[in-house]
KOLVO-680905 format. One record per residue (C-alpha): z, y, x; residue in one letter. Coordinates in steps of 0.5 Angstrom, whole numbers, plus 500, padded with zeros to 3 digits. Layout:
ZYXA ...
This chain:
971251372M 977253368K 984250368G 986244373E 982241378R 980234375P 984228378A 981224383G 975229385L 974229392G 975235397K 968235398H 966237391V 967245390K 968247383T 966254379S 966257372S 959259374W 954258380V 947261381P 943255379Q 936257381N 939259388Q 942252389I 936249387L 931253392H 936251398H 934247403K 939242403N 938241395T 935234394V 936232387M 938235380F 942232375V 940236368S 941236361H 933238361G 934245357G 927249358L 930254363K 933248367S 926244367T 922250369K 927252375E 927244377A 919245377I 919252381C 924249386S 920242387A 926239386T 926231383P 931231377T 935226373I 935228366F 940226361V 937229355P 942231349M 938234343F 932238341G 927239346E 930236352Q 928229351T 920232351R 922236357N 925230361A 919226358W 914231362L 918230368I 918223368K 911222366E 909227372N 913222377G 918227379F 924225375G 928220371R 931219364I 938217363V 940215356S 946219353K 948213349F 949209356N 950214361V 956211366N 957212374A 953205375K 947207371E 947214374L 948212381G 942207380T 937213378H 940217384M 939212389R 932211386E 930218387V 933219393L 930213397E 923214394H 919220397P 914219392D 919223387Y 919229392Q 911229393R 910229386N 915235385A 911239390N 904237387N 906239380F 909245383L 902247386S 899245379L 904249375Y 904255380A 896255380D 895261375Q 889266375P 893272374I 901273376S 906273371T 908280373L 901283372D 900279366E 906282363G 904289365A 897288362F 900285355K 905291355F 900296356N 896293351R 902294346L 903301348V 895302347K 896300340Y 902304338G 907298338G 903294333K 897289335M 891288331P 892282326G 887278331W 892278336F 897274332Y 897266331P 894265324R 900260322G 905266323I 906267316D 906259314L 912256311S 916251316Y 913245311L 906247313M 907248320V 910241321L 905238316N 911236312L 907238306D 901232308I 907227310L 910228303I 903228299I 901222302L 906217300P 907220293V 899219292L 900212295C 905210290V 901214284F 895209286L 899203287I 902204280F 896206276T 892200277R 
C-alpha cells in the first residue's frame, strides 16, 4: 500500500502494495477470503478450498460469486449496501458454520478431478499445434468464431421478435 497508513487501522493489520494471494490462500491459518470475484481470484479460492465472501463489482464477477454461493462455500454482499455491519454478519456466518469449509473441500475435489493433468493437456495441445505447422485444421475451431457479436449473443433474435410482434399487432 502506498502513502500514509490509514488512521484507526490496528497494529495487527499488515499493509503492503502487493501480496502473494495464492500462497496466502493456501496457508494453514487462512480460514476465509473476501474478494471482488474476478476469475483468477475465484479459481484461487476454489483451488485452496477457502470459503469466500464476494462483493462483485462488474462483469463476470456476479456469475463467479453465484457459482460459489450455489455450491455452498461462499456468500455474496451487494456492492450497493456493503458496510461493516453487513460484511461482519456474512463473515460470522461463514466462520461459525463448518458446512462452508466442508463444501469448499467437496467442490475442490470435483474441480480437480480431471482425466488428464493440465500440464499434460497443455503439452498435448502444443505438440498438436507444432504437428500442424502452427495452424490447426478448421474443424478444431468453434463454428461460431466468425459470427458477429449480434449473432453470438442472440441479439438478432431478440431484435427480430419484438419487431415481428409489433408488426403483427399493427397489421390486424
